[in-house]
C-alpha positions as CSV (number, residue, x, y, z in Angstrom):
1,X,-23.9,-123.8,-37.3
2,X,-27.6,-123.0,-36.7
3,X,-30.2,-121.5,-39.0
4,X,-30.5,-118.1,-40.7
5,X,-33.5,-116.1,-41.8
6,X,-33.0,-116.2,-45.6
7,X,-35.4,-113.4,-46.4
8,X,-33.4,-110.7,-44.7
9,X,-29.8,-111.8,-44.8
10,X,-27.9,-110.3,-47.7
11,X,-24.4,-108.8,-48.3
12,X,-25.7,-105.2,-48.0
13,X,-27.7,-105.5,-44.8
14,X,-28.3,-102.3,-42.9
15,X,-26.8,-103.9,-39.8
16,X,-25.9,-107.4,-38.9
17,X,-28.8,-107.6,-36.4
18,X,-31.3,-107.0,-39.2
19,X,-30.5,-110.4,-40.6
20,X,-31.9,-112.1,-37.4
21,X,-29.0,-114.6,-37.8
22,X,-28.5,-117.2,-35.1
23,X,-24.9,-117.8,-36.3
24,X,-21.7,-115.6,-36.1
25,X,-21.0,-115.9,-39.9
26,X,-22.9,-115.4,-43.1
27,X,-24.5,-118.4,-44.8
28,X,-21.8,-118.9,-47.4
29,X,-19.1,-119.4,-44.7
30,X,-18.6,-123.1,-44.0
31,X,-16.0,-122.7,-41.2
32,X,-15.9,-122.7,-37.5
33,X,-14.3,-119.8,-35.6
34,X,-13.1,-118.8,-32.1
35,X,-14.3,-115.4,-30.9
36,X,-12.5,-112.5,-29.1
37,X,-10.0,-109.9,-30.1
38,X,-6.7,-109.9,-28.1
39,X,-7.5,-113.2,-26.4
40,X,-5.2,-116.3,-26.0
41,X,-6.9,-119.0,-28.0
42,X,-6.3,-122.7,-28.5
43,X,-7.5,-125.2,-31.0
44,X,-6.9,-128.9,-31.9
45,X,-8.1,-130.8,-34.9
46,X,-7.6,-134.1,-33.2
47,X,-8.6,-134.3,-29.5
48,X,-5.5,-134.6,-27.3
49,X,-3.1,-133.1,-29.8
50,X,-2.4,-130.1,-27.5
51,X,0.1,-130.9,-24.7
52,X,-1.2,-130.2,-21.2
53,X,0.8,-128.1,-18.8
54,X,3.8,-127.5,-21.1
55,X,4.6,-126.2,-24.5
56,X,7.4,-128.6,-25.7
57,X,7.2,-132.1,-24.4
58,X,10.1,-134.5,-25.1
59,X,7.7,-136.3,-27.4
60,X,4.5,-134.5,-28.5
61,X,1.2,-136.3,-28.8
62,X,0.7,-138.3,-32.0
63,X,4.3,-137.8,-33.0
64,X,3.9,-134.1,-33.8
65,X,6.6,-131.5,-33.6
66,X,6.3,-128.4,-31.4
67,X,7.2,-125.1,-33.2
68,X,7.0,-121.6,-31.7
69,X,6.2,-118.4,-33.6
70,X,6.9,-115.0,-32.0
71,X,5.3,-111.8,-33.3
72,X,7.0,-109.5,-30.8
73,X,10.3,-109.5,-28.9
74,X,10.8,-112.2,-26.3
75,X,11.1,-109.5,-23.6
76,X,7.9,-107.6,-24.6
77,X,5.6,-106.8,-21.8
78,X,3.0,-109.4,-21.0
79,X,0.2,-107.2,-22.3
80,X,2.0,-106.7,-25.7
81,X,3.6,-110.2,-26.1
82,X,2.3,-112.0,-29.2
83,X,3.4,-115.7,-29.7
84,X,2.1,-119.2,-30.5
85,X,3.0,-122.8,-30.3
86,X,2.0,-124.9,-33.2
87,X,2.0,-128.7,-33.3
88,X,2.6,-130.0,-36.8
89,X,3.5,-133.1,-38.8
90,X,6.8,-131.7,-39.9
91,X,8.7,-128.6,-38.8
92,X,8.5,-125.5,-41.1
93,X,12.3,-125.6,-41.5
94,X,12.0,-128.8,-43.6
95,X,12.4,-127.2,-47.0
96,X,14.9,-126.4,-49.8
97,X,17.3,-123.4,-49.6
98,X,16.0,-120.0,-50.4
99,X,16.2,-118.9,-54.0
100,X,15.2,-115.8,-56.0
101,X,12.0,-116.0,-57.9
102,X,10.3,-113.7,-60.4
103,X,9.5,-110.4,-58.7
104,X,6.1,-108.6,-58.8
105,X,7.1,-105.5,-60.8
106,X,4.1,-103.5,-59.4
107,X,5.0,-104.2,-55.8
108,X,6.9,-101.5,-53.9
109,X,8.4,-101.6,-50.4
110,X,10.9,-98.8,-49.9
111,X,9.7,-95.2,-49.8
112,X,12.7,-93.6,-48.3
113,X,14.5,-92.4,-51.4
114,X,12.2,-90.8,-53.9
115,X,13.1,-91.6,-57.4
116,X,11.6,-91.6,-60.9
117,X,9.5,-94.5,-59.6
118,X,7.9,-92.6,-56.6
119,X,6.0,-89.3,-56.6
120,X,4.7,-86.8,-54.1
121,X,1.1,-85.7,-54.7
122,X,0.2,-82.5,-52.7
123,X,-3.5,-82.5,-53.8
124,X,-6.1,-85.1,-54.5
125,X,-6.4,-88.2,-56.6
126,X,-9.3,-90.4,-57.7
127,X,-9.3,-93.8,-59.4
128,X,-12.1,-95.6,-61.2
129,X,-12.5,-99.3,-60.5
130,X,-9.2,-101.1,-60.8
131,X,-9.2,-103.7,-63.5
132,X,-9.6,-107.4,-62.7
133,X,-7.5,-109.6,-65.0
134,X,-9.2,-111.7,-67.6
135,X,-8.2,-115.0,-69.1
136,X,-6.4,-113.1,-71.8
137,X,-4.0,-111.7,-69.1
138,X,-2.9,-115.2,-68.2
139,X,-2.8,-116.7,-64.7
140,X,-2.8,-114.0,-62.0
141,X,-2.9,-115.2,-58.4
142,X,-2.5,-113.4,-55.1
143,X,1.3,-113.2,-55.3
144,X,1.3,-111.6,-58.8
145,X,-1.9,-109.7,-58.5
146,X,-0.7,-107.2,-55.8
147,X,-0.2,-103.6,-57.0
148,X,1.2,-100.9,-54.8
149,X,-0.4,-97.5,-54.9
150,X,1.8,-95.7,-52.4
151,X,3.4,-95.7,-49.0
152,X,5.8,-94.2,-46.5
153,X,8.8,-95.6,-44.7
154,X,10.6,-98.9,-45.2
155,X,10.0,-102.4,-43.7
156,X,13.7,-103.0,-42.9
157,X,13.4,-100.1,-40.4
158,X,10.2,-101.6,-39.0
159,X,8.4,-98.3,-39.5
160,X,5.9,-97.3,-42.2
161,X,3.0,-98.2,-44.3
162,X,2.0,-99.2,-47.8
163,X,-1.4,-99.3,-49.6
164,X,-2.0,-101.9,-52.2
165,X,-4.8,-103.3,-54.3
166,X,-5.1,-106.9,-55.4
167,X,-6.9,-108.1,-58.5
168,X,-6.7,-111.8,-59.3
169,X,-8.3,-114.4,-61.6
170,X,-6.7,-117.6,-60.2
171,X,-6.3,-119.6,-57.0
172,X,-2.9,-120.8,-55.6
173,X,-2.7,-124.5,-56.0
174,X,0.2,-126.0,-54.0
175,X,1.5,-122.5,-53.4
176,X,1.7,-120.4,-50.2
177,X,2.7,-116.8,-49.5
178,X,4.4,-115.3,-46.5
179,X,5.0,-111.6,-45.9
180,X,8.3,-111.2,-44.0
181,X,8.0,-107.4,-44.1
182,X,4.9,-106.7,-42.0
183,X,1.2,-107.3,-41.5
184,X,-1.5,-107.4,-44.2
185,X,-5.0,-106.1,-43.5
186,X,-7.0,-107.4,-46.4
187,X,-10.3,-105.8,-47.5
188,X,-12.5,-108.0,-49.8
189,X,-14.3,-105.9,-52.4
190,X,-15.3,-108.2,-55.3
191,X,-15.5,-112.0,-55.1
192,X,-15.3,-114.5,-52.3
193,X,-11.9,-115.8,-51.0
194,X,-11.0,-119.0,-49.2
195,X,-7.8,-118.2,-47.2
196,X,-5.9,-121.2,-45.8
197,X,-3.5,-120.3,-42.9
198,X,-1.3,-122.4,-40.6
199,X,-4.0,-121.9,-38.0
200,X,-7.0,-122.9,-40.1
201,X,-9.2,-121.5,-42.8
202,X,-10.9,-118.1,-43.2
203,X,-13.8,-117.4,-45.6
204,X,-13.7,-113.8,-46.7
205,X,-16.3,-111.9,-48.7
206,X,-17.2,-108.3,-49.4
207,X,-18.1,-106.5,-46.1
208,X,-15.4,-108.5,-44.3
209,X,-11.7,-107.7,-43.5
210,X,-9.0,-110.0,-42.2
211,X,-5.5,-109.5,-40.8
212,X,-2.7,-111.9,-41.5
213,X,0.4,-111.1,-39.4
214,X,4.0,-110.9,-40.4
215,X,5.7,-114.2,-40.9
216,X,2.6,-116.4,-41.2
217,X,2.1,-118.6,-44.2
218,X,-1.2,-118.4,-46.1
219,X,-2.9,-119.3,-49.4
220,X,-5.6,-117.4,-51.2
221,X,-8.1,-119.3,-53.3
222,X,-11.1,-117.9,-55.2
223,X,-14.6,-119.3,-54.6
224,X,-15.6,-119.5,-58.2
225,X,-19.4,-119.8,-57.5
226,X,-19.3,-116.3,-56.0
227,X,-16.5,-114.9,-58.1
228,X,-17.4,-115.2,-61.8
229,X,-15.2,-112.3,-62.8
230,X,-12.3,-113.0,-60.4
231,X,-11.6,-111.1,-57.1
232,X,-10.5,-107.7,-56.1
233,X,-9.8,-105.8,-52.9
234,X,-7.4,-103.7,-50.9
235,X,-4.4,-104.3,-48.7
236,X,-3.0,-102.1,-45.9
237,X,0.5,-103.2,-45.0
238,X,2.0,-102.0,-41.8
239,X,5.6,-102.2,-40.6
240,X,6.7,-102.3,-37.0
241,X,3.3,-101.9,-35.4
242,X,0.2,-104.1,-34.8
243,X,-3.4,-103.4,-35.3
244,X,-5.3,-102.7,-32.1
245,X,-8.8,-101.7,-31.1
246,X,-9.2,-98.0,-30.4
247,X,-9.8,-96.8,-26.8
248,X,-13.4,-96.2,-26.0
249,X,-13.0,-93.4,-23.5
250,X,-16.4,-91.9,-22.5
251,X,-18.2,-94.5,-24.6
252,X,-17.6,-97.0,-21.8
253,X,-17.2,-100.7,-22.2
254,X,-18.8,-101.4,-25.6
255,X,-19.3,-99.8,-29.0
256,X,-17.5,-99.4,-32.3
257,X,-16.0,-102.8,-33.1
258,X,-16.6,-105.1,-30.2
259,X,-14.0,-107.7,-29.2
260,X,-16.4,-110.6,-29.4
261,X,-17.1,-110.1,-33.1
262,X,-13.6,-110.8,-34.2
263,X,-13.3,-114.3,-35.4
264,X,-10.2,-116.6,-35.4
265,X,-9.8,-119.9,-37.3
266,X,-9.8,-123.3,-35.8
267,X,-7.1,-126.0,-36.5
268,X,-7.8,-127.7,-39.9
269,X,-5.0,-129.8,-41.2
270,X,-4.6,-130.1,-45.0
271,X,-4.5,-133.8,-46.0
272,X,-5.5,-133.5,-49.6
273,X,-2.0,-132.3,-50.7
274,X,0.1,-133.4,-47.7
275,X,2.7,-135.2,-49.8
276,X,2.6,-133.1,-52.9
277,X,5.4,-130.6,-54.0
278,X,4.8,-127.1,-52.6
279,X,6.2,-123.7,-53.4
280,X,6.4,-121.0,-50.7
281,X,6.9,-117.5,-51.9
282,X,8.2,-115.0,-49.3
283,X,8.3,-111.2,-49.6
284,X,11.2,-109.5,-47.9
285,X,12.1,-105.9,-48.6
286,X,9.6,-106.1,-51.4
287,X,11.7,-108.8,-53.2
288,X,10.3,-112.3,-53.8
289,X,12.1,-115.4,-52.8
290,X,10.9,-119.0,-52.9
291,X,11.5,-122.3,-51.1
292,X,10.4,-125.8,-52.2
293,X,9.2,-128.6,-50.0
294,X,7.6,-132.0,-50.5
295,X,4.8,-131.5,-48.1
296,X,2.0,-129.0,-47.3
297,X,2.9,-126.0,-45.1
298,X,-0.6,-126.3,-43.6
299,X,0.0,-129.4,-41.5
300,X,-0.7,-128.0,-38.1
301,X,-2.9,-130.3,-36.0
302,X,-3.1,-128.1,-32.9
303,X,-2.0,-124.7,-31.7
304,X,-2.3,-122.2,-28.9
305,X,-1.4,-118.5,-28.5
306,X,-2.5,-115.0,-29.5
307,X,-0.6,-114.3,-32.7
308,X,-3.4,-115.5,-35.0
309,X,-5.0,-114.3,-38.2
310,X,-8.5,-113.0,-37.7
311,X,-11.5,-111.6,-39.6
312,X,-14.3,-109.1,-38.8
313,X,-17.6,-108.4,-40.5
314,X,-18.0,-104.6,-40.9
315,X,-21.7,-104.9,-40.8
316,X,-21.4,-105.7,-37.0
317,X,-19.8,-102.2,-36.3
318,X,-21.7,-100.3,-33.7
319,X,-21.9,-96.6,-34.9
320,X,-21.9,-93.6,-32.6
321,X,-22.8,-90.1,-33.8
322,X,-24.2,-86.8,-32.6
323,X,-27.8,-86.7,-31.5
324,X,-27.8,-82.9,-31.2
325,X,-25.8,-80.7,-33.5
326,X,-22.7,-80.8,-35.7
327,X,-21.0,-83.5,-37.7
328,X,-18.8,-85.8,-35.6
329,X,-15.1,-86.2,-36.6
330,X,-14.5,-89.4,-38.5
331,X,-12.4,-91.0,-35.8
332,X,-15.7,-92.1,-34.2
333,X,-15.9,-94.7,-37.0
334,X,-12.5,-96.3,-36.3
335,X,-12.5,-100.1,-36.4
336,X,-8.8,-100.7,-35.9
337,X,-5.8,-98.5,-35.3
338,X,-2.0,-99.0,-35.8
339,X,0.1,-96.8,-33.6
340,X,3.2,-94.8,-34.7
341,X,6.1,-93.6,-32.6
342,X,4.1,-90.4,-32.1
343,X,1.5,-91.5,-29.5
344,X,-0.8,-88.7,-30.6
345,X,-0.7,-89.5,-34.3
346,X,-1.6,-93.1,-35.4
347,X,0.3,-94.6,-38.3
348,X,-3.1,-95.6,-39.6
349,X,-6.7,-95.7,-38.5
350,X,-9.0,-98.0,-40.4
351,X,-12.5,-96.4,-40.5
352,X,-15.8,-97.3,-42.1
353,X,-18.9,-95.5,-43.3
354,X,-21.9,-97.6,-43.6
355,X,-25.7,-97.5,-43.1
356,X,-26.7,-95.5,-40.0
357,X,-29.1,-92.9,-38.7
358,X,-28.5,-89.2,-39.0
359,X,-30.5,-87.0,-36.6
360,X,-28.4,-83.9,-36.1
361,X,-30.5,-80.7,-35.9
362,X,-29.8,-77.1,-36.9
363,X,-26.6,-78.4,-38.5
364,X,-25.0,-78.8,-41.9
365,X,-25.2,-82.5,-41.9
366,X,-22.6,-83.5,-44.5
367,X,-18.9,-83.3,-43.4
368,X,-17.8,-79.7,-43.2
369,X,-15.1,-78.5,-45.5
370,X,-11.8,-79.3,-43.9
371,X,-8.0,-79.5,-43.9
372,X,-6.6,-82.3,-41.8
373,X,-3.1,-83.0,-40.7
374,X,-3.8,-86.7,-41.7
375,X,-3.9,-88.0,-45.2
376,X,-7.1,-89.7,-46.3
377,X,-7.6,-92.7,-48.6
378,X,-11.2,-93.8,-49.3
379,X,-12.5,-96.8,-51.2
380,X,-16.0,-98.0,-51.7
381,X,-16.7,-101.7,-51.1
382,X,-20.2,-101.7,-52.5
383,X,-22.9,-99.1,-53.4
384,X,-26.1,-99.1,-55.5
385,X,-24.4,-97.0,-58.2
386,X,-21.2,-95.0,-58.9
387,X,-20.9,-91.9,-56.7
388,X,-21.1,-88.5,-58.2
389,X,-19.9,-85.2,-56.8
390,X,-17.1,-83.8,-54.7
391,X,-13.6,-85.0,-54.5
392,X,-14.1,-86.4,-51.1
393,X,-16.5,-88.9,-52.6
394,X,-15.1,-92.0,-54.2
395,X,-16.3,-93.2,-57.6
396,X,-17.7,-96.7,-58.3
397,X,-16.9,-99.6,-55.9
398,X,-13.5,-101.0,-56.6
399,X,-11.9,-97.5,-57.1
400,X,-10.5,-95.1,-54.6
401,X,-9.7,-91.5,-53.7
402,X,-6.9,-89.7,-51.8
403,X,-6.4,-86.4,-50.1
404,X,-2.9,-85.4,-48.9
405,X,-2.5,-83.9,-45.4
406,X,-3.7,-80.3,-45.2
407,X,-5.1,-80.3,-48.7
408,X,-8.5,-78.5,-48.6
409,X,-11.4,-80.8,-49.4
410,X,-15.0,-81.6,-48.9
411,X,-18.2,-82.6,-50.7
412,X,-19.2,-79.9,-53.2
413,X,-21.9,-81.2,-55.5
414,X,-25.5,-79.9,-55.8
415,X,-26.8,-82.3,-53.2
416,X,-24.4,-80.9,-50.6
417,X,-25.3,-77.3,-51.4
418,X,-28.9,-78.3,-51.1
419,X,-28.2,-79.8,-47.7
420,X,-28.1,-76.2,-46.4
421,X,-31.8,-75.9,-47.0
422,X,-33.3,-79.3,-46.5
423,X,-35.8,-80.2,-43.8
424,X,-33.7,-81.8,-41.0
425,X,-35.7,-84.9,-40.2
426,X,-34.2,-88.1,-38.8
427,X,-33.0,-90.1,-41.8
428,X,-31.3,-93.3,-42.6
429,X,-28.2,-92.6,-44.7
430,X,-25.7,-94.9,-46.4
431,X,-28.3,-97.5,-47.4
432,X,-26.8,-100.4,-49.3
433,X,-23.3,-98.7,-49.1
434,X,-20.1,-99.5,-47.4
435,X,-17.0,-97.3,-47.6
436,X,-13.7,-97.5,-45.7
437,X,-11.2,-94.8,-45.1
438,X,-7.5,-94.9,-44.1
439,X,-6.3,-92.0,-42.0
440,X,-2.6,-91.7,-41.6
441,X,-0.1,-89.3,-40.1
442,X,2.0,-90.0,-43.2
443,X,1.5,-88.5,-46.7
444,X,2.1,-91.1,-49.3
445,X,4.7,-91.4,-52.1
446,X,2.8,-92.8,-55.1
447,X,4.1,-95.4,-57.6
448,X,4.2,-95.2,-61.4
449,X,1.6,-97.9,-61.5
450,X,-0.9,-95.8,-59.4
451,X,-0.4,-92.6,-61.4
452,X,-0.1,-94.1,-64.9
453,X,0.1,-97.8,-65.5
454,X,-3.1,-98.8,-63.7
455,X,-5.0,-97.0,-66.5
456,X,-7.9,-95.9,-64.2
457,X,-6.6,-92.7,-62.7
458,X,-9.3,-90.0,-63.2
459,X,-8.1,-86.9,-65.0
460,X,-7.4,-83.9,-62.8
461,X,-9.7,-81.5,-64.6
462,X,-12.7,-83.8,-64.1
463,X,-12.2,-83.7,-60.4
464,X,-11.7,-79.9,-60.4
465,X,-14.8,-79.0,-62.3
466,X,-17.0,-79.9,-59.4
467,X,-15.8,-76.9,-57.4
468,X,-17.5,-74.6,-60.0
469,X,-20.8,-75.5,-58.3
470,X,-19.8,-73.7,-55.1
471,X,-21.2,-70.2,-55.1
472,X,-19.9,-67.1,-53.4
473,X,-23.0,-66.5,-51.3
474,X,-21.4,-63.8,-49.2
475,X,-20.8,-61.7,-52.3
476,X,-24.5,-61.8,-53.1
477,X,-25.7,-61.1,-49.5
478,X,-27.3,-57.6,-49.5
479,X,-26.8,-57.1,-45.7
480,X,-23.2,-58.0,-45.9
481,X,-22.6,-55.8,-48.9
482,X,-24.2,-52.9,-47.0
483,X,-21.8,-53.4,-44.0
484,X,-18.8,-53.4,-46.4
485,X,-20.1,-50.3,-48.1
486,X,-20.5,-48.5,-44.8
487,X,-16.9,-49.4,-43.9
488,X,-15.6,-48.3,-47.2
489,X,-14.7,-51.8,-48.3
490,X,-17.3,-52.4,-51.0
């Protein structure tokens, strides 16, 4: 894997290049990856396991079985077709019949019919860090540790989105999960995760995200060495659309999240539990079902295709911003976008705000006060200390904030007011911080868990008090008052 300069490589590096790393992953990551967003990839754990020149031979190499997975319609255009062939020890259909299993009571999937369990919020919300379960809470793995905050739409209609958090204290021995409803974009915030998929293994840690597509089986284990208190993060679930890279337009061929920095697993068959009993939990319409089988679901020796889980390190993002005047709209920080039926309004944009230079002149440098048609959800992955100030600022890492579409908001603490008078020198901002934002054309319906049962919703009056710091400067401007007096409007 090469060597790394240990003195400068840390989780909160200003940019990946500051680490002087000669590898594509951080030192803790033990796995090999393929590179390139949107590519067709292929991988084989044993040389010769991939058939040459065809997908389904009469007899596959090494006695393996060929199995296809399609992520789009068979008739999708070539540029949008997503599919794979996997070569595995036993077909995935070798399992018991489906049966109901215990549901996750804090998981929600349908947001079409508002009820006592779903609520509109026309204003703004803030949450302190979501709680990670302790030993006293019992075993909480990834399937039981997902909690829905809100969403819009319904997976059965293949249209919509849901925002979740996950907080876990346990791995998933001999247990796998599959989301039949849509794709998961997972954001690690606390702790390190070892994610096993049918295509190989992904190591995920804070500053990294991964996408696991609809219908793919995976297992989430905690790396205890780096997760003494368990693990926590966020999940963006999309229905009926796939994550894409945003268009670059006048930026040209490179910038923002570059294709080469997206990493895909390599084939890695599980032999340690190949003949042990396994439970596979599937989520469909928000309801949990399970099947049992006597062998591991991670028995793929080789595969090829483009419907593959992947990960991305957010510290590799290439920021672009103004070098003259005015704050740039946040869309310039888009990592991935998921389209909606309205081509002019994405279902969701995944944006990040991390360390970068600010050099704008003759300008109010913080984001201007605004009312957007999009709703905004922000969460801090890491920061040196809890944020203080306006409602657009999230609190401590592990919490979140939300603004509904067209709700007025902006930063309004004393630092922001002071920004009107500071000496505008080039400055590095966002040091040791990383925050992501979800912009959506949908306003969310929120769950009871998000508004009450989570226990970390910040009281409304605490958020409102910050606006008392915004003075009416016009009403104290003598020149303006003279004009008003002259016009008989004083």
